[in-house]
Phi, psi and omega in degrees: 000137178294148180221145164275119180241144171274124184251342178211155169220135183236147178285117178078004182238359181079186185251181180232110170251142177226161175266127178248130175212158181251133174225108184064242176256021187239136169260122179247127177259126181231173182085006178280148168212092178215155186280142180269185184289333181269001177095341175286163181279141180259115177255344182204149182223138183236144179226142175299131188302313187296310185291319178300315178298325180296315188287332173294321178296316171308315185286329180293316180295324180289327174293332180284343177285000000 
Protein backbone atom coordinates (compact mmCIF):
# COMPACT_ATOMS: atom_id res chain seq x y z
CA UNK A 1 0.00 0.00 0.00
CA UNK A 2 1.50 3.40 -0.94
CA UNK A 3 2.53 5.69 1.89
CA UNK A 4 3.63 9.30 2.09
CA UNK A 5 6.94 9.46 3.96
CA UNK A 6 9.15 12.36 5.03
CA UNK A 7 12.62 11.40 3.84
CA UNK A 8 14.51 14.59 4.73
CA UNK A 9 14.17 17.60 6.94
CA UNK A 10 16.27 20.67 6.37
CA UNK A 11 16.94 23.73 8.44
CA UNK A 12 15.15 26.61 6.78
CA UNK A 13 14.31 24.72 3.59
CA UNK A 14 11.50 22.51 4.78
CA UNK A 15 11.33 18.78 4.39
CA UNK A 16 10.95 16.37 1.55
CA UNK A 17 7.92 14.13 1.59
CA UNK A 18 7.46 11.52 -1.13
CA UNK A 19 4.88 8.88 -1.96
CA UNK A 20 6.55 5.46 -1.65
CA UNK A 21 5.18 2.28 -3.19
CA UNK A 22 6.43 -1.15 -4.21
CA UNK A 23 5.77 -2.48 -7.68
CA UNK A 24 7.36 -5.82 -8.45
CA UNK A 25 11.09 -5.49 -7.79
CA UNK A 26 11.04 -1.67 -7.75
CA UNK A 27 10.54 0.85 -4.97
CA UNK A 28 8.99 3.96 -6.50
CA UNK A 29 9.16 7.48 -5.08
CA UNK A 30 6.57 9.74 -6.67
CA UNK A 31 5.21 13.21 -6.02
CA UNK A 32 8.61 14.74 -6.70
CA UNK A 33 8.80 18.00 -8.61
CA UNK A 34 12.39 19.15 -9.08
CA UNK A 35 14.52 19.93 -12.13
CA UNK A 36 16.45 17.00 -13.54
CA UNK A 37 19.80 17.04 -15.30
CA UNK A 38 18.16 17.43 -18.71
CA UNK A 39 16.09 20.39 -17.57
CA UNK A 40 12.84 18.44 -17.36
CA UNK A 41 10.84 17.92 -14.19
CA UNK A 42 11.52 14.75 -12.21
CA UNK A 43 8.23 13.42 -10.88
CA UNK A 44 9.18 9.82 -10.12
CA UNK A 45 12.31 7.85 -9.19
CA UNK A 46 12.69 4.05 -9.16
CA UNK A 47 15.10 1.94 -7.09
CA UNK A 48 15.84 -1.79 -7.13
CA UNK A 49 14.26 -3.20 -3.98
CA UNK A 50 17.33 -5.13 -2.76
CA UNK A 51 19.65 -2.18 -3.04
CA UNK A 52 17.03 0.15 -1.57
CA UNK A 53 16.60 -2.03 1.52
CA UNK A 54 20.37 -2.24 1.94
CA UNK A 55 20.62 1.56 1.96
CA UNK A 56 17.75 1.81 4.46
CA UNK A 57 19.58 -0.62 6.76
CA UNK A 58 22.81 1.42 6.51
CA UNK A 59 20.97 4.66 7.28
CA UNK A 60 19.19 3.07 10.23
CA UNK A 61 22.47 1.70 11.65
CA UNK A 62 24.14 5.12 11.26
CA UNK A 63 21.25 6.81 13.06
CA UNK A 64 21.66 4.46 16.03
CA UNK A 65 25.32 5.46 16.53
